[in-house]
Structures are given as structure tokens and as C-alpha cells.
N, CA, C and O atoms as CSV, one atom per row, in Angstrom:
chain,resi,resn,atom,element,x,y,z
A,1,UNK,N,N,-38.044,-11.001,-23.117
A,1,UNK,CA,C,-37.818,-11.556,-23.871
A,1,UNK,C,C,-37.364,-11.750,-25.056
A,1,UNK,O,O,-36.738,-10.758,-25.429
A,2,UNK,N,N,-37.411,-13.205,-26.410
A,2,UNK,CA,C,-36.424,-13.161,-26.549
A,2,UNK,C,C,-36.794,-13.030,-28.156
A,2,UNK,O,O,-37.762,-13.466,-28.779
A,3,UNK,N,N,-36.052,-12.531,-28.436
A,3,UNK,CA,C,-36.092,-11.583,-30.672
A,3,UNK,C,C,-35.577,-12.989,-31.357
A,3,UNK,O,O,-34.701,-13.629,-30.774
A,4,UNK,N,N,-35.844,-13.220,-31.961
A,4,UNK,CA,C,-35.383,-14.799,-32.699
A,4,UNK,C,C,-35.260,-13.965,-34.058
A,4,UNK,O,O,-36.039,-13.112,-34.482
A,5,UNK,N,N,-33.707,-14.583,-34.804
A,5,UNK,CA,C,-33.563,-14.098,-36.259
A,5,UNK,C,C,-33.909,-14.464,-37.266
A,5,UNK,O,O,-34.874,-15.173,-37.552
A,6,UNK,N,N,-32.655,-13.716,-38.294
A,6,UNK,CA,C,-33.910,-14.369,-39.570
A,6,UNK,C,C,-33.809,-15.524,-39.340
A,6,UNK,O,O,-32.922,-15.616,-38.492
A,7,UNK,N,N,-34.325,-16.848,-39.674
A,7,UNK,CA,C,-33.845,-18.030,-40.287
A,7,UNK,C,C,-33.084,-18.267,-41.177
A,7,UNK,O,O,-32.061,-18.949,-41.117
A,8,UNK,N,N,-33.703,-17.504,-42.428
A,8,UNK,CA,C,-33.029,-18.274,-43.328
A,8,UNK,C,C,-31.736,-17.247,-43.608
A,8,UNK,O,O,-31.635,-16.074,-43.250
A,9,UNK,N,N,-30.495,-18.301,-44.587
A,9,UNK,CA,C,-29.036,-18.071,-44.192
A,9,UNK,C,C,-28.846,-18.705,-45.464
A,9,UNK,O,O,-28.663,-19.858,-45.853
A,10,UNK,N,N,-28.975,-17.305,-46.102
A,10,UNK,CA,C,-28.270,-17.824,-47.957
A,10,UNK,C,C,-29.379,-18.879,-48.802
A,10,UNK,O,O,-29.128,-19.367,-49.904
A,11,UNK,N,N,-30.369,-19.058,-48.197
A,11,UNK,CA,C,-31.842,-20.163,-48.199
A,11,UNK,C,C,-31.432,-20.793,-48.018
A,11,UNK,O,O,-31.300,-21.588,-48.949
A,12,UNK,N,N,-30.658,-21.242,-46.438
A,12,UNK,CA,C,-30.766,-22.426,-46.082
A,12,UNK,C,C,-31.409,-22.824,-44.202
A,12,UNK,O,O,-30.784,-22.120,-43.409
A,13,UNK,N,N,-32.049,-23.395,-43.768
A,13,UNK,CA,C,-32.991,-22.541,-42.755
A,13,UNK,C,C,-31.676,-22.781,-42.266
A,13,UNK,O,O,-30.822,-23.482,-42.809
A,14,UNK,N,N,-31.505,-21.669,-40.396
A,14,UNK,CA,C,-30.523,-22.138,-39.682
A,14,UNK,C,C,-30.721,-22.941,-38.543
A,14,UNK,O,O,-31.897,-22.626,-38.359
A,15,UNK,N,N,-30.473,-23.744,-37.627
A,15,UNK,CA,C,-30.504,-24.614,-37.232
A,15,UNK,C,C,-31.348,-23.908,-35.695
A,15,UNK,O,O,-31.019,-22.761,-35.393
A,16,UNK,N,N,-32.109,-24.435,-35.047
A,16,UNK,CA,C,-32.493,-24.344,-33.950
A,16,UNK,C,C,-32.318,-23.407,-32.637
A,16,UNK,O,O,-32.988,-22.549,-32.062
A,17,UNK,N,N,-30.844,-24.135,-32.446
A,17,UNK,CA,C,-30.154,-23.249,-31.026
A,17,UNK,C,C,-29.564,-22.335,-32.230
A,17,UNK,O,O,-29.596,-23.190,-33.115
A,18,UNK,N,N,-29.204,-21.527,-32.670
A,18,UNK,CA,C,-28.928,-20.905,-33.165
A,18,UNK,C,C,-29.737,-19.312,-33.509
A,18,UNK,O,O,-29.166,-18.223,-33.580
A,19,UNK,N,N,-31.146,-19.575,-33.678
A,19,UNK,CA,C,-31.902,-18.430,-34.184
A,19,UNK,C,C,-32.450,-17.781,-33.684
A,19,UNK,O,O,-33.328,-17.093,-34.206
A,20,UNK,N,N,-31.984,-17.745,-31.904
A,20,UNK,CA,C,-32.314,-16.689,-30.630
A,20,UNK,C,C,-30.911,-15.445,-31.501
A,20,UNK,O,O,-29.927,-15.801,-32.149
A,21,UNK,N,N,-31.300,-14.205,-31.212
A,21,UNK,CA,C,-30.225,-13.154,-31.809
A,21,UNK,C,C,-29.306,-12.630,-29.751
A,21,UNK,O,O,-28.193,-12.704,-29.231
A,22,UNK,N,N,-31.280,-11.967,-29.194
A,22,UNK,CA,C,-30.428,-11.510,-27.869
A,22,UNK,C,C,-31.735,-11.394,-27.275
A,22,UNK,O,O,-32.763,-10.929,-27.766
A,23,UNK,N,N,-31.505,-11.944,-26.020
A,23,UNK,CA,C,-32.658,-11.200,-24.393
A,23,UNK,C,C,-32.081,-9.789,-24.000
A,23,UNK,O,O,-31.052,-9.198,-23.670
A,24,UNK,N,N,-33.618,-9.619,-24.290
A,24,UNK,CA,C,-33.635,-7.879,-23.702
A,24,UNK,C,C,-33.893,-8.210,-22.654
A,24,UNK,O,O,-34.405,-9.327,-22.733
A,25,UNK,N,N,-33.799,-7.662,-21.010
A,25,UNK,CA,C,-34.445,-7.827,-20.156
A,25,UNK,C,C,-34.467,-6.706,-19.251
A,25,UNK,O,O,-33.405,-6.191,-18.902
A,26,UNK,N,N,-36.118,-6.076,-18.640
A,26,UNK,CA,C,-35.814,-5.064,-17.828
A,26,UNK,C,C,-35.419,-5.166,-16.671
A,26,UNK,O,O,-36.120,-4.271,-16.199
A,27,UNK,N,N,-34.834,-5.555,-15.796
A,27,UNK,CA,C,-33.634,-5.719,-15.088
A,27,UNK,C,C,-32.676,-5.335,-15.045
A,27,UNK,O,O,-31.987,-5.675,-16.007
A,28,UNK,N,N,-31.958,-4.400,-13.972
A,28,UNK,CA,C,-30.607,-4.370,-13.854
A,28,UNK,C,C,-29.924,-5.243,-13.003
A,28,UNK,O,O,-30.142,-5.724,-11.891
A,29,UNK,N,N,-28.635,-5.345,-14.219
A,29,UNK,CA,C,-28.056,-6.651,-14.306
A,29,UNK,C,C,-26.640,-5.973,-13.189
A,29,UNK,O,O,-25.868,-5.014,-13.223
A,30,UNK,N,N,-26.951,-7.281,-12.166
A,30,UNK,CA,C,-26.041,-7.555,-11.038
A,30,UNK,C,C,-24.622,-6.218,-9.869
A,30,UNK,O,O,-24.128,-5.935,-8.777
A,31,UNK,N,N,-24.722,-5.909,-11.468
A,31,UNK,CA,C,-23.109,-5.015,-11.008
A,31,UNK,C,C,-23.925,-3.500,-11.088
A,31,UNK,O,O,-23.453,-2.475,-10.595
A,32,UNK,N,N,-25.141,-3.559,-11.752
A,32,UNK,CA,C,-25.333,-2.495,-11.958
A,32,UNK,C,C,-25.900,-2.192,-10.143
A,32,UNK,O,O,-26.248,-1.078,-9.751
A,33,UNK,N,N,-25.875,-3.501,-9.216
A,33,UNK,CA,C,-26.735,-2.484,-7.493
A,33,UNK,C,C,-26.058,-2.646,-6.975
A,33,UNK,O,O,-25.669,-3.806,-6.841
A,34,UNK,N,N,-25.412,-1.544,-6.286
A,34,UNK,CA,C,-24.911,-1.842,-4.889
A,34,UNK,C,C,-25.212,-1.558,-3.502
A,34,UNK,O,O,-24.732,-0.626,-2.856
A,35,UNK,N,N,-26.199,-2.588,-3.006
A,35,UNK,CA,C,-26.851,-2.756,-1.768
A,35,UNK,C,C,-26.591,-2.089,-0.584
A,35,UNK,O,O,-27.344,-1.448,0.149
A,36,UNK,N,N,-24.924,-2.440,-0.478
A,36,UNK,CA,C,-24.891,-1.887,0.957
A,36,UNK,C,C,-23.485,-0.785,0.342
A,36,UNK,O,O,-22.461,-0.641,1.010
A,37,UNK,N,N,-23.752,0.045,-1.301
A,37,UNK,CA,C,-23.432,1.301,-0.925
A,37,UNK,C,C,-21.359,1.222,-1.068
A,37,UNK,O,O,-20.709,2.260,-0.941
A,38,UNK,N,N,-21.023,0.556,-1.196
A,38,UNK,CA,C,-20.160,0.134,-0.899
A,38,UNK,C,C,-18.615,0.961,-2.021
A,38,UNK,O,O,-17.388,1.040,-1.965
A,39,UNK,N,N,-19.257,1.212,-2.528
A,39,UNK,CA,C,-18.093,2.141,-3.408
A,39,UNK,C,C,-17.238,3.020,-3.227
A,39,UNK,O,O,-17.543,4.104,-2.729
A,40,UNK,N,N,-16.389,2.811,-3.482
A,40,UNK,CA,C,-14.706,3.602,-2.620
A,40,UNK,C,C,-15.234,4.707,-3.457
A,40,UNK,O,O,-15.848,4.535,-4.510
A,41,UNK,N,N,-14.793,6.516,-2.604
A,41,UNK,CA,C,-14.096,7.120,-3.179
A,41,UNK,C,C,-12.919,7.750,-3.164
A,41,UNK,O,O,-12.281,7.998,-2.141
A,42,UNK,N,N,-12.428,8.173,-4.875
A,42,UNK,CA,C,-11.107,8.389,-5.192
A,42,UNK,C,C,-10.109,9.592,-3.541
A,42,UNK,O,O,-10.348,10.626,-2.918
A,43,UNK,N,N,-9.541,9.030,-3.564
A,43,UNK,CA,C,-8.423,9.936,-3.338
A,43,UNK,C,C,-6.960,10.266,-3.161
A,43,UNK,O,O,-6.090,9.396,-3.191
A,44,UNK,N,N,-6.690,11.671,-2.959
A,44,UNK,CA,C,-6.161,12.037,-3.305
A,44,UNK,C,C,-4.426,11.344,-3.478
A,44,UNK,O,O,-3.774,11.342,-2.434
A,45,UNK,N,N,-3.839,10.872,-4.559
A,45,UNK,CA,C,-2.324,10.405,-4.252
A,45,UNK,C,C,-1.528,10.661,-2.593
A,45,UNK,O,O,-1.264,9.950,-1.624
A,46,UNK,N,N,-1.367,12.035,-2.957
A,46,UNK,CA,C,-0.256,13.262,-2.049
A,46,UNK,C,C,-1.210,13.866,-1.678
A,46,UNK,O,O,-2.271,13.720,-2.286
A,47,UNK,N,N,-1.122,14.742,-0.548
A,47,UNK,CA,C,-1.669,16.161,0.044
A,47,UNK,C,C,-1.410,17.637,-1.341
A,47,UNK,O,O,-0.583,18.164,-2.085
A,48,UNK,N,N,-2.478,17.658,-0.998
A,48,UNK,CA,C,-2.464,19.624,-1.216
A,48,UNK,C,C,-2.572,20.871,-0.623
A,48,UNK,O,O,-3.500,21.049,0.166
A,49,UNK,N,N,-1.644,21.939,-0.903
A,49,UNK,CA,C,-1.408,22.581,-0.434
A,49,UNK,C,C,-2.259,23.503,-1.748
A,49,UNK,O,O,-2.406,23.415,-2.967
A,50,UNK,N,N,-2.649,24.332,-0.712
A,50,UNK,CA,C,-3.661,25.633,-1.067
A,50,UNK,C,C,-3.273,26.781,-1.105
A,50,UNK,O,O,-3.102,27.447,-0.084
A,51,UNK,N,N,-2.994,27.365,-2.704
A,51,UNK,CA,C,-1.988,28.002,-2.491
A,51,UNK,C,C,-3.425,29.512,-3.972
A,51,UNK,O,O,-4.143,29.421,-4.967
A,52,UNK,N,N,-2.961,30.485,-3.053
A,52,UNK,CA,C,-3.688,31.674,-3.046
A,52,UNK,C,C,-3.456,32.592,-4.525
A,52,UNK,O,O,-2.326,33.073,-4.440
A,53,UNK,N,N,-3.939,32.904,-5.507
A,53,UNK,CA,C,-2.900,33.327,-6.993
A,53,UNK,C,C,-3.501,34.635,-6.759
A,53,UNK,O,O,-2.967,35.326,-7.627
A,54,UNK,N,N,-4.371,35.458,-6.038
A,54,UNK,CA,C,-5.437,36.355,-6.382
A,54,UNK,C,C,-4.431,37.651,-5.248
A,54,UNK,O,O,-3.511,37.537,-4.438
A,55,UNK,N,N,-5.540,39.212,-5.980
A,55,UNK,CA,C,-4.646,40.452,-5.747
A,55,UNK,C,C,-5.018,39.958,-3.975
A,55,UNK,O,O,-4.159,39.095,-3.793
A,56,UNK,N,N,-5.459,40.017,-3.254
A,56,UNK,CA,C,-6.246,39.825,-1.989
A,56,UNK,C,C,-7.190,40.614,-1.667
A,56,UNK,O,O,-7.537,40.868,-0.513
A,57,UNK,N,N,-7.596,40.986,-2.531
A,57,UNK,CA,C,-9.867,41.244,-2.839
A,57,UNK,C,C,-10.294,39.925,-3.537
A,57,UNK,O,O,-11.323,39.509,-3.006
A,58,UNK,N,N,-10.115,39.593,-3.953
A,58,UNK,CA,C,-11.041,38.416,-4.636
A,58,UNK,C,C,-9.584,37.442,-4.592
A,58,UNK,O,O,-8.468,37.811,-4.957
A,59,UNK,N,N,-9.997,35.979,-3.983
A,59,UNK,CA,C,-9.415,35.219,-3.758
A,59,UNK,C,C,-8.734,33.996,-4.595
A,59,UNK,O,O,-8.866,32.946,-3.966
A,60,UNK,N,N,-8.088,33.836,-5.750
A,60,UNK,CA,C,-7.892,33.062,-7.203
A,60,UNK,C,C,-7.399,31.173,-6.232
A,60,UNK,O,O,-6.201,31.026,-5.995
A,61,UNK,N,N,-8.150,30.264,-5.903
A,61,UNK,CA,C,-7.526,29.026,-5.079
A,61,UNK,C,C,-6.951,27.758,-6.259
A,61,UNK,O,O,-7.477,27.116,-7.169
A,62,UNK,N,N,-5.890,27.825,-5.778
A,62,UNK,CA,C,-5.060,27.200,-6.395
A,62,UNK,C,C,-3.916,25.446,-5.711
A,62,UNK,O,O,-3.147,25.276,-4.765
A,63,UNK,N,N,-4.474,24.470,-6.927
A,63,UNK,CA,C,-3.223,23.183,-5.650
A,63,UNK,C,C,-2.620,22.890,-6.012
A,63,UNK,O,O,-2.739,22.580,-7.197
A,64,UNK,N,N,-1.065,22.661,-5.143
A,64,UNK,CA,C,-0.133,21.552,-5.355
A,64,UNK,C,C,0.573,20.992,-4.170
A,64,UNK,O,O,0.806,21.260,-2.992
A,65,UNK,N,N,0.848,19.866,-5.281
A,65,UNK,CA,C,1.424,18.974,-4.224
A,65,UNK,C,C,2.286,19.441,-2.817
A,65,UNK,O,O,3.015,20.412,-2.617
A,66,UNK,N,N,2.001,18.664,-2.214
A,66,UNK,CA,C,2.771,20.055,-0.329
A,66,UNK,C,C,3.600,18.871,0.044
A,66,UNK,O,O,3.514,18.726,1.264
A,67,UNK,N,N,4.540,17.760,-0.617
A,67,UNK,CA,C,4.556,16.346,-0.334
A,67,UNK,C,C,6.348,17.259,-1.637
A,67,UNK,O,O,7.354,16.725,-2.104
A,68,UNK,N,N,6.074,18.012,-1.664
A,68,UNK,CA,C,7.135,17.923,-2.923
A,68,UNK,C,C,8.382,19.176,-2.816
A,68,UNK,O,O,8.201,20.375,-2.602
A,69,UNK,N,N,9.404,18.607,-2.994
A,69,UNK,CA,C,10.763,20.021,-2.039
A,69,UNK,C,C,11.000,21.597,-2.349
A,69,UNK,O,O,11.363,22.205,-3.356
A,70,UNK,N,N,10.633,21.986,-1.037
A,70,UNK,CA,C,10.792,23.472,-0.609
A,70,UNK,C,C,11.431,24.330,-2.369
A,70,UNK,O,O,11.048,25.046,-3.295
A,71,UNK,N,N,12.293,23.778,-1.991
A,71,UNK,CA,C,12.994,24.657,-3.848
A,71,UNK,C,C,12.108,24.528,-5.123
A,71,UNK,O,O,11.945,25.462,-5.908
A,72,UNK,N,N,11.567,23.334,-5.262
A,72,UNK,CA,C,10.428,23.326,-6.342
A,72,UNK,C,C,9.415,24.064,-6.684
A,72,UNK,O,O,8.922,24.603,-7.675
A,73,UNK,N,N,9.150,23.843,-4.870
A,73,UNK,CA,C,7.428,24.207,-4.417
A,73,UNK,C,C,7.554,25.580,-4.559
A,73,UNK,O,O,6.491,26.094,-4.909
A,74,UNK,N,N,9.253,27.025,-4.288
A,74,UNK,CA,C,8.911,27.822,-4.525
A,74,UNK,C,C,8.800,27.941,-5.971
A,74,UNK,O,O,7.769,28.197,-6.594
A,75,UNK,N,N,9.948,27.733,-6.439
A,75,UNK,CA,C,9.373,27.502,-8.558
A,75,UNK,C,C,8.588,27.737,-9.018
A,75,UNK,O,O,8.489,28.576,-9.913
A,76,UNK,N,N,7.187,26.623,-8.252
A,76,UNK,CA,C,6.344,26.254,-9.064
A,76,UNK,C,C,5.163,27.569,-8.706
A,76,UNK,O,O,4.385,28.034,-9.540
A,77,UNK,N,N,5.255,27.931,-7.495
A,77,UNK,CA,C,4.104,28.996,-6.984
A,77,UNK,C,C,4.276,30.089,-7.222
A,77,UNK,O,O,3.395,30.914,-6.981
A,78,UNK,N,N,6.168,30.648,-8.094
A,78,UNK,CA,C,6.509,31.581,-8.644
A,78,UNK,C,C,5.575,31.457,-9.779
A,78,UNK,O,O,4.536,32.117,-9.800
A,79,UNK,N,N,6.013,30.348,-11.061
A,79,UNK,CA,C,6.084,29.930,-12.018
A,79,UNK,C,C,4.197,30.140,-12.459
A,79,UNK,O,O,3.740,30.568,-13.519
A,80,UNK,N,N,3.598,29.768,-11.491
A,80,UNK,CA,C,1.704,29.590,-11.382
A,80,UNK,C,C,0.836,31.181,-11.328
A,80,UNK,O,O,-0.208,31.641,-11.791
A,81,UNK,N,N,2.115,31.713,-10.363
A,81,UNK,CA,C,2.066,32.744,-10.310
A,81,UNK,C,C,1.676,34.167,-11.018
A,81,UNK,O,O,0.795,35.003,-10.819
A,82,UNK,N,N,3.364,33.959,-12.455
A,82,UNK,CA,C,3.199,34.284,-12.903
A,82,UNK,C,C,2.416,33.938,-14.362
A,82,UNK,O,O,2.846,34.580,-15.321
A,83,UNK,N,N,1.563,33.207,-14.572
A,83,UNK,CA,C,0.606,32.622,-15.493
A,83,UNK,C,C,-0.510,32.479,-15.543
A,83,UNK,O,O,-1.192,31.676,-16.180
A,84,UNK,N,N,-0.917,33.733,-14.452
A,84,UNK,CA,C,-2.103,33.432,-13.335
A,84,UNK,C,C,-3.327,34.088,-14.257
A,84,UNK,O,O,-4.430,33.848,-13.767
A,85,UNK,N,N,-3.368,34.906,-15.555
A,85,UNK,CA,C,-4.014,35.180,-16.189
A,85,UNK,C,C,-4.554,34.530,-17.192
A,85,UNK,O,O,-5.535,34.967,-17.793
A,86,UNK,N,N,-3.607,32.716,-17.658
A,86,UNK,CA,C,-3.966,31.729,-18.673
A,86,UNK,C,C,-5.374,30.862,-18.000
A,86,UNK,O,O,-6.189,30.219,-18.661
A,87,UNK,N,N,-5.373,31.054,-16.571
A,87,UNK,CA,C,-6.250,30.428,-15.813
A,87,UNK,C,C,-8.294,30.787,-16.108
A,87,UNK,O,O,-8.750,31.792,-15.563
A,88,UNK,N,N,-8.797,30.314,-16.552
A,88,UNK,CA,C,-10.353,30.988,-16.510
A,88,UNK,C,C,-11.365,30.602,-14.892
A,88,UNK,O,O,-11.879,29.542,-14.534
A,89,UNK,N,N,-11.340,31.626,-14.389
A,89,UNK,CA,C,-11.788,31.563,-12.974
A,89,UNK,C,C,-13.128,31.757,-12.592
A,89,UNK,O,O,-13.455,31.633,-11.411
A,90,UNK,N,N,-14.459,32.239,-14.042
A,90,UNK,CA,C,-15.121,32.227,-14.408
A,90,UNK,C,C,-15.500,31.895,-14.966
A,90,UNK,O,O,-14.767,31.525,-15.883
A,91,UNK,N,N,-17.283,31.555,-15.184
A,91,UNK,CA,C,-18.037,30.892,-16.654
A,91,UNK,C,C,-18.174,32.093,-17.990
A,91,UNK,O,O,-18.606,31.985,-19.138
A,92,UNK,N,N,-17.606,33.205,-17.248
A,92,UNK,CA,C,-17.948,34.525,-17.763
A,92,UNK,C,C,-16.039,33.421,-19.357
A,92,UNK,O,O,-15.783,33.112,-20.521
A,93,UNK,N,N,-15.500,33.428,-17.928
A,93,UNK,CA,C,-14.533,33.523,-18.789
A,93,UNK,C,C,-14.241,31.913,-19.793
A,93,UNK,O,O,-13.199,31.337,-20.105
A,94,UNK,N,N,-15.545,31.638,-20.032
A,94,UNK,CA,C,-15.642,30.117,-20.508
A,94,UNK,C,C,-17.259,30.128,-21.084
A,94,UNK,O,O,-18.380,29.919,-20.619
A,95,UNK,N,N,-16.606,30.533,-22.487
A,95,UNK,CA,C,-17.821,30.578,-23.182
A,95,UNK,C,C,-18.626,29.481,-23.524
A,95,UNK,O,O,-19.826,29.454,-23.250
A,96,UNK,N,N,-17.850,28.281,-24.297
A,96,UNK,CA,C,-18.427,26.912,-23.952
A,96,UNK,C,C,-18.988,26.360,-24.160
A,96,UNK,O,O,-19.626,25.826,-25.067
A,97,UNK,N,N,-18.634,26.475,-22.357
A,97,UNK,CA,C,-19.066,25.730,-20.993
A,97,UNK,C,C,-20.666,26.328,-21.178
A,97,UNK,O,O,-20.952,27.497,-21.437
A,98,UNK,N,N,-21.389,25.475,-21.021
A,98,UNK,CA,C,-22.884,25.359,-21.131
A,98,UNK,C,C,-23.008,26.166,-19.498
A,98,UNK,O,O,-21.938,26.358,-18.921
A,99,UNK,N,N,-24.422,26.655,-18.736
A,99,UNK,CA,C,-24.986,27.039,-18.249
A,99,UNK,C,C,-25.994,26.673,-17.161
A,99,UNK,O,O,-26.252,27.100,-16.035
A,100,UNK,N,N,-26.597,25.418,-18.198
A,100,UNK,CA,C,-27.270,25.197,-18.204
A,100,UNK,C,C,-27.559,24.029,-17.313
A,100,UNK,O,O,-28.337,23.193,-17.771
A,101,UNK,N,N,-27.048,23.822,-16.076
A,101,UNK,CA,C,-27.229,23.130,-15.061
A,101,UNK,C,C,-27.649,23.749,-14.255
A,101,UNK,O,O,-27.903,23.248,-13.160
């Protein structure tokens, strides 16, 4: 379906070729179709190592880069454990998140 623009331009008639404003089509564009399902899934650039920040009764898992050197990894784990109370582990700790999913 072609929608024509207003043909009056300050009192002058517009040329025929400039009268079409835009074209609406009910079909999907080619880039929206993926018949072969070739979409590649994203992968992490580096492998992760799981770290449990819980107290033993409840697991509180987070991840860090597994390829960093052991000294930095140890310091990072200590830092994250020190500030583990800053993380939100449950929806009750995130009042602005919608639970209507």
C-alpha cells in the first residue's frame, strides 16, 4: 500500500515522483528471517571460575575470570567475600524489579 504525501508545497504542486511518502508492507524484511537458524550464541571471552560466597547453609555463587594470576584471584575473592552483603541474592532484596513474569 502506498501512502501519498500532501501534494501541495507552498501553493505549488509537487512532481509526481515526490508524492510518495513511504511504503508499508505487511511482510517481514529479509534480515528478520533466519530460516537456517544461523544465529551464533555469544560465548564468554575467558573461562569463569565459580566462587561460593555463602556461609555453608546457603550457596551464593558468583564468577570470576579463571585465567587471572593466583595472587590477584586470591585478593579478588577476599574483596568480594568482604562485600558480599552488597549483592542482591533474591527478588526480595530488589524491590524495584517486577515479579510479573
